[in-house]
C-alpha positions in Angstrom: 0.0 -0.2 0.1 1.1 3.6 -0.5 1.8 4.5 3.3 0.5 7.8 3.5 -2.4 8.2 0.5 0.1 10.6 -1.4 -1.5 10.2 -4.5 -3.7 11.9 -6.9 -7.1 10.5 -8.0 -5.4 10.6 -11.9 -2.5 8.7 -10.8 -5.1 6.3 -9.3 -7.2 6.1 -12.3 -4.2 5.2 -13.9 -2.4 2.8 -11.6 -6.4 0.9 -11.9 -6.5 1.3 -15.8 -2.7 -0.8 -15.6 -3.7 -3.6 -13.4 -6.7 -4.1 -15.4 -4.8 -5.0 -18.8 -5.3 -8.5 -19.8 -2.1 -10.5 -19.1 -1.7 -11.6 -22.9 -2.9 -10.5 -25.7 -2.5 -8.2 -28.8 -3.7 -4.2 -26.9 -3.7 -1.0 -28.9 -3.4 1.9 -27.0 -4.5 5.4 -27.9 -3.4 8.9 -27.3 -3.1 10.6 -23.9 -3.6 8.4 -20.5 -3.9 5.0 -22.5 -0.1 4.9 -23.7 1.0 5.8 -19.8 -1.3 3.2 -18.4 0.1 0.5 -21.0 3.6 1.1 -20.5 2.8 0.6 -16.3 0.8 -1.9 -17.5 3.7 -3.6 -19.5 6.3 -2.8 -16.6 4.8 -4.2 -13.7 1.2 -6.1 -14.1 1.4 -7.7 -17.8 5.1 -8.1 -19.3 3.5 -10.5 -22.0 1.0 -8.3 -23.5 1.7 -7.3 -26.8 1.6 -3.6 -26.6 0.9 -1.6 -30.2 0.0 2.3 -31.3 -1.8 3.2 -34.5 0.8 4.7 -36.3 2.5 1.3 -36.4 4.6 0.7 -33.3 4.6 -3.0 -32.7 5.3 -5.0 -29.8 6.8 -2.4 -27.7 9.1 -3.7 -25.3 10.3 -1.1 -23.3 13.6 -1.5 -21.1 12.9 -2.2 -17.5 15.2 1.5 -17.0 13.3 3.1 -19.7 13.3 6.7 -18.5 9.8 7.8 -19.5 6.5 6.8 -21.2 6.2 7.7 -24.7 4.8 11.5 -24.9 2.0 10.1 -27.6 1.6 7.3 -30.2 4.3 8.5 -32.5 7.0 9.4 -30.0 10.9 8.2 -31.3 10.7 6.4 -27.8 8.7 3.4 -29.1 11.4 3.0 -32.1 13.7 1.2 -28.8 12.3 -1.9 -28.5 9.6 -2.4 -30.7 9.7 -5.5 -32.7 8.3 -3.6 -35.8 7.8 0.1 -36.9 5.5 0.5 -39.6 2.8 2.8 -40.4 -1.1 3.0 -39.8 -1.5 0.8 -42.8 -0.2 -2.5 -40.8 -1.5 -1.0 -37.5 -5.4 0.0 -38.7 -5.4 -2.6 -41.4 -3.5 -5.6 -40.6 -3.7 -5.4 -37.0 -7.7 -4.3 -36.7 -9.4 -5.1 -39.7 -7.7 -8.4 -39.8 -9.6 -9.1 -36.3 -6.1 -9.6 -34.3 -6.4 -6.9 -31.5 -7.7 -8.1 -28.2 -8.4 -5.0 -26.4 -8.3 -1.0 -27.4 -7.4 1.5 -24.6 -8.4 4.5 -25.6 -10.1 8.2 -23.8 -11.8 11.1 -25.4 -13.8 14.4 -24.4 -17.2 12.8 -23.6 -18.3 9.2 -23.0 -21.7 8.6 -22.6 -23.7 5.9 -20.9 -23.9 3.5 -24.3 -20.2 3.5 -24.0 -19.6 6.0 -27.1 -16.6 8.5 -27.0 -16.4 11.5 -29.0 -13.0 13.2 -29.8 -14.0 15.4 -32.1 -16.5 18.5 -31.4 -18.5 19.8 -28.7 -21.8 21.3 -28.9 -23.6 21.0 -32.7 -21.4 20.1 -35.6 -22.3 22.5 -38.1 -21.9 25.3 -35.5 -19.6 24.1 -33.0 -18.6 25.4 -29.3 -15.5 24.0 -30.0 -13.7 21.7 -32.7 -11.1 18.9 -30.8 -8.1 17.2 -32.1 -10.0 14.9 -34.3 -10.4 11.1 -34.2 -6.8 9.5 -35.0 -7.7 6.0 -34.7 -10.1 5.7 -32.0 -12.8 5.0 -34.9 -11.2 2.4 -35.7 -10.4 0.9 -32.9 -13.8 1.5 -31.3 -15.2 -0.1 -34.1 -12.9 -3.1 -34.5 -11.5 -4.0 -31.0 -12.8 -7.0 -29.2 -13.1 -5.3 -25.9 -12.6 -1.5 -25.5 -11.3 0.0 -22.3 -11.6 3.9 -21.7 -9.9 5.9 -19.1 -11.8 9.4 -18.5 -11.9 11.8 -15.7 -15.1 11.9 -13.8 -16.7 14.9 -14.8 -20.5 15.8 -15.6 -19.1 17.5 -18.8 -17.7 14.2 -19.5 -20.0 11.7 -18.4 -23.0 12.8 -20.8 -26.1 11.1 -21.7 -25.6 11.2 -25.5 -21.8 12.4 -26.7 -22.1 15.2 -28.8 -21.0 13.4 -32.0 -19.6 9.7 -31.6 -16.6 9.2 -33.2 -16.0 6.0 -31.5 -18.9 3.4 -31.4 -19.4 1.5 -27.9 -22.7 0.2 -27.9 -24.5 3.2 -29.7 -28.1 3.3 -29.0 -28.7 0.2 -26.9 -29.3 -3.6 -28.0 -28.8 -4.7 -31.4 -27.3 -1.5 -32.7 -23.5 -2.9 -33.2 -24.9 -5.5 -35.2 -27.6 -3.2 -36.8 -24.3 -0.8 -38.0 -22.3 -3.9 -39.1 -20.3 -4.1 -36.1 -19.2 -7.5 -34.6 -20.3 -7.8 -30.7 -18.0 -6.4 -28.1 -17.0 -6.7 -24.7 -16.7 -7.3 -21.8 -15.8 -3.3 -22.3 -14.8 -1.1 -19.0 -14.4 2.4 -18.1 -11.8 3.5 -15.9 -12.2 6.8 -13.7 -11.0 9.1 -10.9 -14.0 8.1 -8.9 -14.1 4.3 -9.4 -14.8 1.5 -12.4 -17.3 0.8 -15.0 -18.9 -2.2 -16.6 -21.8 -2.3 -19.2 -24.8 -4.4 -18.7 -25.1 -6.6 -21.3 -23.8 -10.2 -20.9 -23.4 -10.9 -25.2 -21.6 -8.0 -26.0 -24.6 -5.4 -27.3 -27.4 -7.8 -28.5 -29.0 -8.1 -24.8 -29.5 -6.4 -21.8 -30.0 -2.5 -21.2 -25.9 -2.1 -22.6 -25.7 1.1 -20.3 -23.1 1.8 -18.0 -22.8 0.3 -14.7 -20.3 1.5 -11.8 -19.0 -1.5 -10.2 -16.2 -0.3 -8.7 -15.3 2.9 -6.0 -11.8 4.3 -5.1 -11.4 5.0 -1.5 -13.1 7.4 0.0 -15.8 7.2 -2.9 -19.4 6.7 -2.6 -22.0 5.9 -5.3 -23.6 9.8 -5.0 -20.5 11.0 -5.2 -20.2 9.4 -8.4 -23.6 10.6 -9.7 -23.0 14.2 -8.9 -20.2 13.9 -11.5 -22.4 11.8 -14.0 -24.8 13.7 -16.5 -27.8 10.8 -16.7 -28.8 8.6 -13.7 -26.4 5.9 -13.1 -26.9 2.0 -12.9 -24.9 1.2 -10.0 -24.1 -2.9 -9.2 -25.5 -4.9 -6.0 -22.0 -5.2 -5.0 -19.3 -3.1 -5.7 -15.5 -4.0 -5.6 -13.1 -1.4 -3.6 -10.2 -0.5 -5.1 -6.9 -0.6 -3.2 -4.5 2.7 -3.5 -1.6 2.5 -5.6 1.5 0.6 -4.1 4.7 2.0 -3.4 5.9 0.2 -6.1 3.2 1.3 -8.7 3.3 5.1 -7.7 7.3 5.2 -7.9 7.5 3.6 -11.7 4.5 5.7 -12.8 5.8 8.9 -11.4 9.0 7.8 -13.4 7.2 7.5 -16.5 5.7 10.7 -16.5 9.0 13.2 -15.0 7.7 16.0 -16.8 4.0 15.4 -15.8 2.9 15.7 -19.6 -0.1 13.1 -18.4 -1.0 13.8 -14.7 -1.7 17.4 -14.5 -5.4 19.3 -14.6 -6.0 19.8 -18.1 -3.9 17.4 -20.0 -5.6 14.3 -18.6 
């Protein structure tokens, strides 16, 4: 355990996300916190995962003494230790379209109750309040990975009932929607926030159930009513809630070493 609780909610969010990486399989990480969580997972929790980015870094194997996590999905740091450095054609085509990605790890500006993500625009598309960075590989990863994990700070402006623009489909608008859109079932999908963890109410990847987000785990000193305050719809809550442990000293030390300039873990960057 961390001796004095000297950690931020953003650090705990990243640590819990890293703990939830599968022990094996192909994992494609998107921009932002997914890169940091993926590096932490590879070094500490899941050394056998095949870690990839959408720009063509395939099976990145960071050395145990790597000085920092990549700053983004294109960092030249990824050239050191990758089995293959290629391009988006191989990453999004051969890996994703070939059905070879077991887990996609994403973040965005908004997530809604069906797990859809928005990375493109806030407000009306034709008269936006703000244009965002765009989709990158988020759309392809959300459509084609077998599972998706979303890392998202718990804020009411981000956890919205309906995303302003659906750049990255989750369960779209409920049961059967992925099939109607020509997409395969997907899951079990996850959302990791700064308050806790969420699953989705669908036993078969979107064919049945409500397909809505369900609070299933809490961070220390959090309660469901606190999570509800920062959620833009009436949140479903599991009958039994997991209690996530604080970061261990080893996790926290490594995480901070991987982000020495706090590129990721300062407000406004995550």
